[in-house]
C-alpha positions in Angstrom: 0.2 -0.1 0.1 1.3 3.2 -0.9 1.9 5.7 1.5 0.8 9.3 1.8 2.5 12.1 1.4 2.9 14.6 4.1 1.1 17.4 2.4 -2.0 15.1 1.7 -1.5 13.9 5.2 -1.6 17.5 6.9 -4.5 18.6 4.3 -6.4 15.4 5.5 -6.1 16.4 9.3 -6.8 20.2 8.6 -9.9 19.2 6.9 -10.9 16.9 9.8 -9.9 19.5 11.8 -12.0 22.2 10.6 -15.2 20.3 9.9 -15.5 18.9 12.9 -17.0 21.8 14.0 -20.0 20.8 11.9 -22.2 19.0 14.7 -24.3 16.6 11.9 -20.7 15.9 9.8 -18.9 14.6 13.4 -21.6 12.9 14.1 -22.4 11.2 11.1 -18.4 10.3 11.0 -18.3 8.9 14.3 -21.7 6.6 13.5 -19.8 5.5 10.1 -16.7 4.7 11.9 -18.4 2.9 14.6 -20.4 1.1 12.0 -17.3 -0.2 10.2 -15.9 -1.2 13.3 -19.2 -3.5 14.4 -19.1 -4.6 10.9 -15.3 -5.8 11.2 -16.3 -7.5 14.3 -19.7 -9.5 13.1 -19.4 -10.0 9.3 -18.2 -13.6 9.7 -21.2 -13.8 12.1 -23.5 -13.3 9.0 -24.6 -9.9 10.7 -24.8 -6.9 8.3 -24.7 -3.0 9.2 -28.3 -2.7 7.8 -30.3 -5.1 10.8 -27.8 -3.3 13.6 -30.3 -0.6 14.7 -32.9 -3.4 14.5 -31.6 -5.7 16.2 -30.6 -3.8 18.7 -34.0 -2.4 19.7 -35.4 -5.6 19.7 -32.5 -6.5 22.2 -34.1 -3.6 24.7 -37.9 -4.1 23.6 -40.1 -7.6 24.1 -42.0 -7.1 20.7 -42.0 -4.0 18.4 -44.0 -3.2 15.8 -42.7 -1.9 12.0 -44.0 1.2 12.5 -42.5 2.0 15.7 -39.1 0.5 14.6 -39.3 2.6 11.7 -39.9 5.8 14.2 -37.2 4.5 16.6 -34.3 4.4 14.0 -35.5 7.0 11.5 -36.1 5.1 8.4 -39.1 5.3 6.1 -41.9 2.3 6.4 -40.9 0.8 3.2 -37.4 0.9 3.8 -38.2 -1.4 7.1 -40.6 -3.5 5.5 -38.1 -4.6 2.8 -35.1 -5.1 6.2 -37.7 -6.7 8.3 -38.8 -9.3 4.8 -34.9 -10.2 4.8 -35.4 -10.5 8.7 -37.4 -12.6 8.4 -36.1 -15.1 5.9 -32.9 -14.9 6.9 -34.8 -16.6 10.4 -33.5 -13.5 12.9 -37.1 -11.9 13.5 -40.7 -13.6 14.1 -43.8 -11.6 13.3 -47.4 -12.7 14.9 -50.5 -10.8 13.8 -51.5 -8.3 16.1 -55.3 -9.9 17.1 -56.1 -5.9 17.7 -55.5 -4.7 14.3 -55.3 -7.4 11.3 -52.2 -5.2 9.4 -49.9 -5.1 12.2 -47.7 -7.9 13.4 -45.5 -7.5 16.3 -41.8 -8.3 15.5 -39.4 -10.5 18.0 -35.9 -11.6 17.6 -35.8 -15.3 16.8 -33.9 -17.7 18.6 -31.2 -17.4 16.0 -31.6 -13.7 16.4 -31.0 -14.0 20.0 -28.0 -15.6 19.7 -26.5 -12.9 17.1 -27.7 -10.4 19.3 -25.0 -11.7 21.7 -22.5 -11.2 19.1 -23.7 -7.7 18.4 -23.8 -6.9 22.1 -19.8 -8.2 22.7 -18.9 -6.3 19.5 -20.6 -3.1 20.8 -18.7 -3.4 23.5 -15.8 -3.5 22.5 -16.4 -0.6 20.0 -17.4 1.1 22.6 -14.3 0.8 24.7 -11.9 1.5 21.7 -14.3 4.7 20.8 -14.1 6.5 24.8 -10.4 5.5 25.4 -9.4 8.2 27.4 -12.6 9.4 28.1 -13.7 9.8 31.7 -16.9 7.9 32.6 -18.2 10.6 33.1 -17.7 11.9 29.8 -19.0 9.4 28.4 -22.4 9.8 30.6 -22.6 13.4 29.5 -22.1 12.6 26.1 -24.9 10.6 25.9 -27.0 13.0 28.1 -26.3 15.4 25.7 -27.0 13.1 22.3 -30.6 12.9 24.3 -31.5 16.0 24.2 -30.5 16.5 20.6 -32.3 13.3 19.8 -35.3 14.4 21.2 -35.0 18.2 20.2 -34.7 17.0 16.8 -37.7 14.8 17.4 -40.2 17.3 18.1 -39.3 18.8 14.6 -39.3 15.7 13.0 -42.9 13.5 14.9 -44.4 16.7 16.8 -43.3 14.8 20.2 -40.4 13.6 22.0 
């Protein structure tokens, strides 16, 4: 692999430093790096980035609906429907019809999905440890607190509620 020239390295550093002041870019870059690190750890188990947020939410919720997952993750329902269909085909989730609503179904992790969620949980802990290296636990707690406030603020605009 070719080594980068000092001027190219310097330019990349300058760009990175200048643009980290843009909140969306910093958060997006952080998110992409987290997904890359997770993928590096989970790909050999067949867990791909598109299912991370769905598995992560289903690890926290006993069951959910397509609409709820779509809102929590922030993707459109048609995209969620396609992803859930693939996950069901691959045996990662199960859907059970809602007896009170004919078109709605409840989504849960299957046994295979729960097993893969443990792979994800281990990978997520490794990646979080790597990402937060050099930060105190108070700083990490502060990050989560601030991110939560920003998410609520933006959800107010997007959904009209926090």
